[in-house]
N, C-alpha and C positions, 0 to 999 in steps of 0.2 A: 489394386486398391488405384481409386485414381489420382494422378498424380497433381493435378492442376484442379480450383474448384470448379465447380457445375456456375454456368455463363451468371445465372442470378444471383450466383454468391457474388461476385465481384460487380455487375452495374451497378447500378446506385438505386433508386424508388424502380421498380417493376417500370415497365411502359416508357422509360426513358434510358439515354447512354451517358447520361451526364457520370462520370469517376471524379473520386478522391483525387487530389494534387499528388506527385508522385515529386517526393522532394528528400526523403529522406537516407541519409548512408550512416555509418555503420556507427560512428562516435554520437549522432544524434538516438541511434537504439541504445546504447549502452548507458548514454544519458537519463533517458525516459526511462530506462528499468533502474536501473541506479535511485534516480532521486527516485520515482515511487514507491518507492521500498527505505528509502530513509529522509527523514522529515528532523519534525522537532522532538520528537520521541525522546530520544537520549540527553534532551532537558529539562524537558517538564512531566517525564514520567521515573528518571532517574531513584525517586526515592524510594518509589514501586518497587523495581528491580529488584533494588538491594534490600531494598525491607519483602519480600516474598522469598531472595535465595541467598543473598551476600552476596560477597562479590565474585567467589570463587564457581559457585552456585548458576549464579547468572553468566560468567563469561562460557561454562564448561556446557551453558543452556544452548547459549545464543551459537558456539562454536559445534556443537554436537547437530544441534538443529542443521545449522549451516551445510554439515555433509552429508547429513542423512538427507537433503533437498536436492544432491546433486541430480538422483537419479531424474526425481521431479523433472527438473531443468533438461535433463537430456531429451525425454520425454518430448516437451514442448519443444525444444529444437528440430526434434524430428516432425514433429506432427508439422509448424508452420512452414518446411521448406515443402512439404507435399499438398496443406492444403491452408494457405496462406490466407485465409479468411476472416473481416474485423472481427466476425460472430466470436472467434475461440472456443471453449468448451464446448459450446451450443453447437458448432461446426463439426466439431470432432464429435461429438457421440452421436452427434444424424447418423453418422455411418454407418452405425452398430446396434442405436436403442430407437424406437419409439419417438414419434415428437414429441410427447409431454415431457418424458425423460431428458430430451433436448434443452428444450425451455425453461424446464426449473433448474436442470446444471449452469446456464448461462445468468439464468437469473440469479442465483447465488452468487455466481462471481462481481455482477453488476453492483449485488450490495457491498461486495468486497471493495471495491473502489469505488463505489460510489459514497458509503460512509465515513474513509478517510475527508473530504469534502469538508462537512460540514466542524466536524473535528478540526482543522487547521485551521477554520476561519473562526472556532472557538479560540484554537491556541494563539490567536497573534493579537488577539483580544489581553490575554491573559502574560503572554511574553511582554507586551509594552507598557500593562499597569505594571510592571516590574521596573521600568526605568521609571515613569511616569503615573508613580504613585494616587494622583489627583483622578488617574479612568476610574479608580474602584469609587466612583461620585454616581449619583443620580441611579440609586434603585428601579428599577418598572417594577420586578415581581422576582419570583422565588420559582425552582421547578427541583423539587427532591431536595430541600431545603439550601439548592446552592441560589447565591443573588446574579440577577442577570440587570448587567448596568448598561447605561444609553449610550455613553462615550467609545466606551469595546464592542459595543452592537453595532454601533457605526462604523466602526475601523471594519472588519468580517465583512458585512454588509459593501462595503471598497472596495476590500479587497478580493471577493467573489464576482462583482462586476466587470474590475479592472481585467483578470484572470479570462473569463466570458468573454470579453470584446476581444481581448489577446486569439484566443482560439477565434476564435469568429470570424477571424480576419486573414486565417492561413495557417497552417501545419508548420512555417517555415516561422514567422514570428513565434509560436510556442518553442519549435525546435532551438531556434539561439535564446531565447533564454534561458531555456531546460540548460543546457550548453553550458552557460555561464553562471550562471547557480551554481550548478555543479563544481565547474574549474573550484567554485570559490569556496566553499563548502570543504573539498578534499583538500584544498592548499593552506586554510585557518586548521582543519583539525592535523594535521601535522604539523603546526604549528604547538597545539598544544601538548601533545604529545610527548616536545621537546622540555615545556616548560614541567610538566609533568614525570617527566622522566630527573627532572635536575631538582625538583625542589619536592621531590614524593618521599615516600620511605616506606619497606616492603611491610614495618611493626603495624601498617595500616587495615593489611587485609584483617587480621586477629580480628574474629574468627569470620576464618574462610567461607562455612555456611553460616545459616538462617537457620536450618532444622540440623535432619540429617545430611549428612549426602544426595543418597537419592531423592528424597523427597523434594529440597531446596531446588534439584537439576532437573525434574520435574516439571516445576514451578512456575519454573522459564522455561521451556520448553512447550509448554500450553500454549502461551503469548509470541511463538516465534512463527506461526503462519502469518499474523498480526503486521506483524515488522518486515515477515520478509519477503508480502507482498509487493510484488510487483517486476518480477523477474520475468512474469507471465504476459505483461502486458507488450511485451514485444509483436506478440502475435496480434494483435486489436490496430495496432498500424501496419499490419505488411502489408497493405495493399498498397501503402503510398511510400513505397520506397523507391528512391530515384532508377529511372529505366535500366543503371548503369549497376546494378548496385546485385549481388552477386546471393542465391539462397542461403547458404553455407554463412551468412555474415550473421543472418538471423540466431544462428544456433551460439556465433562466438559473443554476441551481443549475450546473450542468457547465460551464457557459464560465467564469464565475465563480469557483471553484475551479480551474480548470487556468490561468485569468492569475494572479491570487494563489500558488498552487504554488510557479508558474514563476520570478515573480517573488521569490517567500520564496527561493527555493534559489538564486537572482544572487545575494542582496542578501547572504546570510548567508557566500558564497564571499569578497566583497570587501570583507565588513566584515573576515573576519577575516586577508586577507591585508595588507589595508592597514593595520590596527592592528598588526601585527609584521613581522618578515620569514619566509615559508613555509617558505624552507628549512629556519629552524631547527623547523618545527613536523612536519616527516616525521617516521615512527615515532613519534610522541609521543600518549601517551594523552591525549584528553578532548583535542586541539589547540584549541579553541574554547578552551576555559579557560584554557587556558595561556595563548596570543597575549592577553587581554584584561589576563591577572596581570602579564605583562613589560611591558604596556602604562602598566598604573597602578600596578606594584610597589604593589597591596594584594590583599588578598582579598575582600572585598565582592564585587567582580565574576562572582569563580569562583562564588561561590554565588548572582550573580542565572543567570548561565548556567545552573547546574547545576540549580536551580528553576525554570528556564522548561524543560528538556531534560525534567525529570522530567514535566511536564504535558502536554507533549507527546510524549511517551514515550506516557503514558494515554491521550491522544484518538487516538493512531495504533492503538494496542492496543484500545480500543474499538469502533473503525470500526473496523476489520477483523474484529473479533471478531465483529461486524453485519452485515458483507456476506459472511463466510462459513457463518457460521450459515442465513440465510437459501436462498446458495445449497445447503448440504447442504438441507436443509426443501425446497426444489422438486426439488431430486432425488428423496427419497424420496416428494414427491407424487408425482410423476409413475410413481414405483414403477423407477427406472433402478435405484435401491438400496434395501435393504430398504425395506418402506412406513412402516415404524416413525420414520424419520427424515422424515415430512409429516404429524407429528400436532401439532395445538395445541396450548396449556395451555386447558383450560374458564373459569377464573378471568382468569388472564393475557392470553392471547390473545396467547403467544409462543411460536415455534418451539420448544418445551420438552426435546425429544430430542437434536434436530439443535446447541441448545447443550450440551445433556452432554457428544455426541459433540465438536464443537469443543474443548471441554474437556479431556474424557481427550487427545485428541492434541496438546495443545497443551502437559500434563502430559508426556505419553512423551517427544515431541521436548526439552522444557526439558532434559533432562537430558544431552544432549550439549553442554550448557554455551557457552562461548565458540570453540569450534570449529567452531558453528553460522552464528557472525555473516558473516563471507567468503562462502564457497561460496553463502548465502543469498538474497543481491541478484544474484549471476549469475543463477541459476535462477529467483529467482522475474519479471529484466527479462527472460527469455526468453518463461516461461508470459503474461506480459501483452500481450507484441509479437503473439502466436502468436491467441490471445482479440480483440485491438484488430482483427489484418488477419480472421478471420472474418467478425466482426460486420459490419464493412463490406465485406466481400465479398457476405456473405450481404443488405446493403442494395441495396447495387449490381446486381442478380441483379431485384430485386423493384420498384427505383424505374424509374419510365419518363419522369421529367423531365428534359430535358438538363442543365441549371442544376445540377441536383443529383446526378448522373452525375457528375460534373466533378466535385464535390467530393468526391464519394464514393470515385473513385479517386486523389485526392488521398492519401487516408484508408488504400486498401488500398498502394499506392507505401509512404509511409511504414512505417507496421507492419511491410508486407514487409522491407522494409532493416531496422528492426531487430530482425527474427528473425533473420536471415539473420547480422547482425555476432555472432549469438552461436552461430552452430550452422556458421559455411564456418570454417575453417582460415585462407584466404585474409588474416579480418580478424586485426588485435591484439587481443587479451582475447578471444579465444573460450574456448567449453566446454573445457576440463580433466577429466581420466577420472573424478577425483571428482563435479562438477557431472554427466558424463552417467548416472556411476553413481545419483545421488540421484534424476536425470530418468525413471530407466528404471526405479527402484521406484516412482515415485509412480503408474509410467503402467500396472505389475505391479498395483497393487494397486487402481485403476480399470480392469481388465480382471476379476478377481475378487470385485470387488461387482458389478459386470454380470452375470458370468455364477450369481454365487448369485440375485440376485434373480429 
């Protein structure tokens, strides 16, 4: 098996020798992976998590999901050391499968990353409107019964353009912002855990499950792929590692992000359910902030939660923006879509055209408003699980050592199960017609771009 990628995979646009800037170190890779994984979902959708599973069901669902994904993370850690290619899953599957399989595997992972960008752009307006209710004014139109307000739309557009400029000007700028936001999120999170431990009570956990324990855990396990997507973003920027960076650092960053990310979600649910009775939070906007406000009967915990969520939103948006732009860049470089997407900026050494493409797509999807939030979670979960399955299966086919094939087999089984839970009607919480329509539209777009190229 090849130990390094072929020349066409690590160059820029075919016909040039311009490459991406090499600036990233271990802390940058961890911050990227963790930040891509953890955004503002623990605030915006906490009521959905508790409503579908109850506190213990959600806790066990995220904990079990984190453990089950360790073999998948292991496979990615091995792949990126052998094939440091921004195409990620598309490059891995290209080693053993026909080009069409490689293309659509990467296309699904591009969906998993890209779909988060407009989600976060919408969420920033929703978050700001909680602090400043006047932002819920000047209704423009409605999508699926959900109003789209002009001030919130402007905020989302502004944040999108800010991150686009940041990424356009260089990976070091983007990585520095990612490191700072990740550090602030973790610091404030520890403070919230302390408040919950002091002011909470075990009685608030009762009842521990929304329905039966099995169904409760299963309903959270289904959305774990969406909220845990991010650890595999490391390979997308593997070509941008500092010249002195050792390839084993990729593996360390992936595993650290998986463990810390799963722990974050487990403790977030536990902290909220411990500090306030969870039944009273179901159906409430920003249930996390409400829980701490009720427990302390003060507004300052709400501000603390919202500040932390704002930084989490920024790190998640930025991380997914980086990952999706690199995947789009890699597709252009391979000429499986229009080759202009594979161009590298001569001064900033960034995938400038791909960045502009992700920016345009985010701004377009942002127009859907709040109606985008929950369906995005479901579609993103399925796309991530499918990409993980393909990466694990391709590694199992090229790896000959028995011990590594056993671990890889576990990764195949886990990712396949997570995928089937979203598409088979036998499982509670499977795809609804709107989600199938959204998925079909993305696949159709992939066919069109491939045919035009």
